[in-house]
C-alpha positions as semicolon CSV with decimal commas, in nm:
position;residue;x (nm);y (nm);z (nm)
1;M;9,117;6,869;7,974
2;E;8,964;6,912;7,635
3;S;9,039;6,546;7,560
4;W;8,792;6,427;7,825
5;W;8,563;6,723;7,902
6;R;8,221;6,698;7,738
7;P;8,065;7,043;7,707
8;N;7,685;7,043;7,743
9;E;7,698;6,689;7,891
10;M;7,900;6,754;8,204
11;Q;7,886;7,012;8,479
12;G;8,183;7,133;8,669
13;Y;8,457;7,380;8,734
14;L;8,828;7,396;8,699
15;N;8,947;7,551;9,025
16;L;9,246;7,779;8,970
17;D;9,460;7,974;9,215
18;A;9,451;8,284;8,991
19;T;9,269;8,418;8,687
20;P;9,420;8,284;8,363
21;T;9,636;8,523;8,164
22;G;9,838;8,534;7,845
23;D;9,811;8,243;7,605
24;L;9,534;8,082;7,815
25;L;9,298;8,357;7,703
26;P;9,049;8,366;7,555
27;W;8,928;8,070;7,761
28;S;8,820;7,784;7,535
29;S;8,453;7,685;7,538
30;A;8,576;7,326;7,494
31;S;8,726;7,343;7,846
32;P;8,535;7,334;8,174
33;P;8,454;7,679;8,304
34;Y;8,708;7,801;8,557
35;R;8,665;7,966;8,890
36;V;8,927;8,125;9,112
37;S;8,951;7,935;9,439
38;D;8,922;8,100;9,777
39;D;9,245;8,252;9,904
40;L;9,345;8,013;10,182
41;T;9,690;8,159;10,250
42;E;9,607;8,275;10,603
43;F;9,422;7,949;10,678
44;E;9,718;7,741;10,554
45;N;9,973;7,947;10,748
46;E;9,766;7,920;11,065
47;M;9,758;7,540;11,030
48;N;10,121;7,499;10,922
49;A;9,993;7,246;10,667
50;A;10,227;6,971;10,546
51;A;10,093;7,017;10,192
52;P;9,906;7,348;10,145
53;T;9,809;7,259;9,787
54;M;9,630;6,950;9,915
55;I;9,439;7,158;10,171
56;R;9,323;7,380;9,883
57;M;9,213;7,077;9,683
58;A;9,019;6,929;9,975
59;H;8,867;7,274;10,037
60;G;8,743;7,261;9,676
61;I;8,460;7,038;9,800
62;L;8,328;7,324;10,012
63;E;8,365;7,572;9,727
64;T;8,187;7,347;9,478
65;I;7,897;7,262;9,709
66;R;7,862;7,629;9,810
67;E;7,829;7,744;9,449
68;H;7,681;7,451;9,261
69;H;7,319;7,377;9,187
70;E;7,122;7,083;9,326
71;D;7,099;6,906;8,989
72;F;7,412;6,695;9,008
73;R;7,465;6,345;9,142
74;W;7,837;6,271;9,160
75;P;8,100;6,528;9,250
76;V;8,428;6,402;9,099
77;M;8,760;6,564;9,179
78;G;9,109;6,512;9,050
79;H;9,452;6,672;9,048
80;D;9,568;6,890;8,761
81;D;9,749;6,596;8,602
82;I;9,450;6,358;8,596
83;V;9,296;6,250;8,269
84;F;8,942;6,127;8,326
85;F;8,812;5,835;8,123
86;V;8,452;5,948;8,143
87;D;8,288;5,628;8,018
88;N;8,487;5,422;8,269
89;I;8,390;5,658;8,550
90;L;8,024;5,632;8,446
91;D;8,051;5,250;8,455
92;I;8,190;5,270;8,810
93;L;7,929;5,518;8,930
94;A;7,639;5,324;8,775
95;K;7,700;5,051;9,034
96;H;7,630;5,285;9,327
97;D;7,333;5,468;9,474
98;H;7,387;5,842;9,436
99;T;7,162;5,914;9,736
100;A;7,383;5,721;9,979
101;R;7,700;5,832;10,153
102;V;7,968;5,641;9,967
103;A;8,323;5,724;9,874
104;K;8,575;5,552;9,652
105;L;8,944;5,551;9,707
106;N;9,209;5,311;9,585
107;L;9,519;5,233;9,782
108;F;9,797;5,052;9,600
109;C;10,079;4,906;9,806
110;Q;10,402;4,755;9,682
111;I;10,708;4,631;9,861
112;F;11,035;4,786;9,744
113;G;11,311;4,591;9,917
114;T;11,214;4,598;10,283
115;R;11,005;4,912;10,255
116;L;10,628;4,914;10,202
117;T;10,522;5,200;9,978
118;C;10,158;5,295;9,927
119;L;10,018;5,521;9,659
120;V;9,672;5,665;9,694
121;E;9,479;5,682;9,368
122;R;9,408;6,045;9,304
123;D;9,053;6,045;9,180
124;V;8,782;6,068;9,440
125;F;8,411;6,024;9,383
126;S;8,164;6,117;9,651
127;V;7,791;6,141;9,642
128;V;7,609;6,463;9,708
129;P;7,499;6,391;10,070
130;L;7,856;6,300;10,165
131;A;7,999;6,597;9,975
132;K;7,758;6,829;10,158
133;A;7,853;6,679;10,494
134;L;8,222;6,716;10,408
135;A;8,164;7,075;10,295
136;N;8,000;7,159;10,628
137;G;8,305;7,031;10,815
138;M;8,568;7,162;10,577
139;E;8,666;7,453;10,799
140;N;8,767;7,225;11,088
141;C;8,862;6,900;10,919
142;P;9,181;7,027;10,750
143;R;9,295;7,164;11,086
144;R;9,273;6,814;11,235
145;Y;9,456;6,658;10,942
146;A;9,702;6,933;10,844
147;H;9,986;6,684;10,891
148;L;9,863;6,470;10,598
149;N;10,024;6,530;10,262
150;T;9,762;6,428;10,004
151;A;9,410;6,551;9,938
152;A;9,293;6,190;9,916
153;L;9,419;6,115;10,269
154;I;9,266;6,437;10,403
155;I;8,931;6,355;10,243
156;M;8,953;5,991;10,356
157;S;9,014;6,105;10,715
158;C;8,735;6,363;10,703
159;T;8,502;6,098;10,559
160;A;8,594;5,858;10,840
161;D;8,492;6,129;11,089
162;F;8,137;6,079;10,960
163;G;8,160;5,703;11,005
164;V;8,162;5,641;10,632
165;N;8,381;5,357;10,513
166;L;8,545;5,388;10,177
167;S;8,424;5,140;9,916
168;P;8,696;4,945;9,739
169;E;8,649;4,975;9,364
170;K;8,864;4,938;9,058
171;D;8,992;5,272;8,943
172;Q;8,894;5,431;8,613
173;C;9,186;5,265;8,434
174;G;9,131;4,921;8,584
175;I;8,794;4,836;8,433
């Protein structure tokens, strides 16, 4: 994280399942501040989610909107193994209106033998109005899509519920 996080230039949280311990403390000021995510164990068990971790990640939208200030334009989320190329992301976001409801998702499909395999790019950008709308529906949306196994697919489906089409865009590594 410290390779791409820009303290005093960026706002955000690192959502963790538990408070850091051991060699992770003291928490580095060069890292994003962390917050402990809501305990969704009961919620996940009730839904019998295909991928509980992905439900937690999608639920992160609600947690971020609930706690964050109004002075941000682009919520950006990624898995724990994502490295963000901040300048590339800024180039992508500069092309869009932050007051509109837009989302970006990349779907890569390849044919392996006779089988079509699709990989969903794991970084998702959404503008504040869309993120707020998603946050308001985040208690019910994961219930409808508990059978999906990636946060990107859950968010894509929840976004479609609002009638918002995803905007094709090169990913942060493709520009």
